[in-house]
N, C-alpha and C positions, 0 to 999 in steps of 0.2 A: 757625606751624609749627615743629616741632622735628624734629631729625634725629639718628640714632644716630651717635656719634663713631666707632664701630667699622666699621659697614657703610654708613653714609650714607643709609639709608632712613628714611622718615618714621615718627615715633612720636608718641604722645600724652604729655602731661606727667604723666598718671596711671600710665603704664607704669613698673614697677620694673625690668623687663628688656626688652630689645629683642625684639619678637615675631618678628623676622626672623633674627637671628643669636644671640640669647641673651645679649648683653652685659648684665652686671649693673650698672645705673647706681648703685645704692646702695653697692656694695662698693668702688667705685673712689675713690681719693683724688684728687679733682679738684673745683675750685670750679665749673667749668662742666660739668655732667653731660651736657648735650646739645650737639651741635655745631651749626653753622649749615649752611645749604643748600650742598651742594658746588657750586663754581663751575668747571665743567669747560669753559666756553666757550673760555678761553685754550688749554687743552690740545688741544681739537679743532682750533682754528685752527692751532697749531704743527704738529700731526700732519698735517693736510691740506696745509699748505704744504710739509712735508717730502716728501710724495708728489709734489706738483706740481713743486717745485724740485729734487727728487732727481735729475733728469736732468743738472743742472749739478754738476760735480765739487765735492765737499766742502761743498756748500751745504745739502743735505738731511740730512747726518749730524747737525750740531748741532741743527737744528730737530726732527729725530726724537727725539733724546735729550731735548730740552726737553719735547716732547710726552709722552714716556714718564714723565719725572720728575713733571711736573705731574699727569698722569693717575693715577699711583700715589698722590700726595699727596691728590688729590681722590677717590680710590677709584672712578675712572671707567674701566671696562674698555674701552669703545669707544675712548677716547683712547689707551690703552696699545696696543691692536691697531693703530690707525691709525699711531701713532708707530713701531711695529715694522715695519709695511709700508713706511713712508717711509724708514726706516733701511736696510732691505734694498734698496729701489729705488736709493737713493743709493750704496750700496756697490757694487752691480752696475754702475751707470752709471759710477762712478769707475774701476772695474776695466776696463770696456770702453774708456773714454777712454785709460787708461794703456796698454792693449794696442795700441790704434790709434796711439799716439804723439802724441795730441792734448793730452795733459796736460803 
């Protein structure tokens, strides 16, 4: 299986351009015209952990950021969205803890 380096979707080795995003494989100066399968498992794990652990102050923030960064690298929108949700939950939880004087 081959995957487009631009959008991450599956393509055949006969394709000169990506049928999904139009990425032109032949005009790119790159020795590896096709990418490998996106491995978004780590991004999903970090993103879900950021949501679950987001209720603890300052724990979900770095996990959410890691999930977003890995999701962007792997072109995985689900991981990016989950990371953003975890980041928001953590920021809200940290703010509530600070207001209550528990932080």
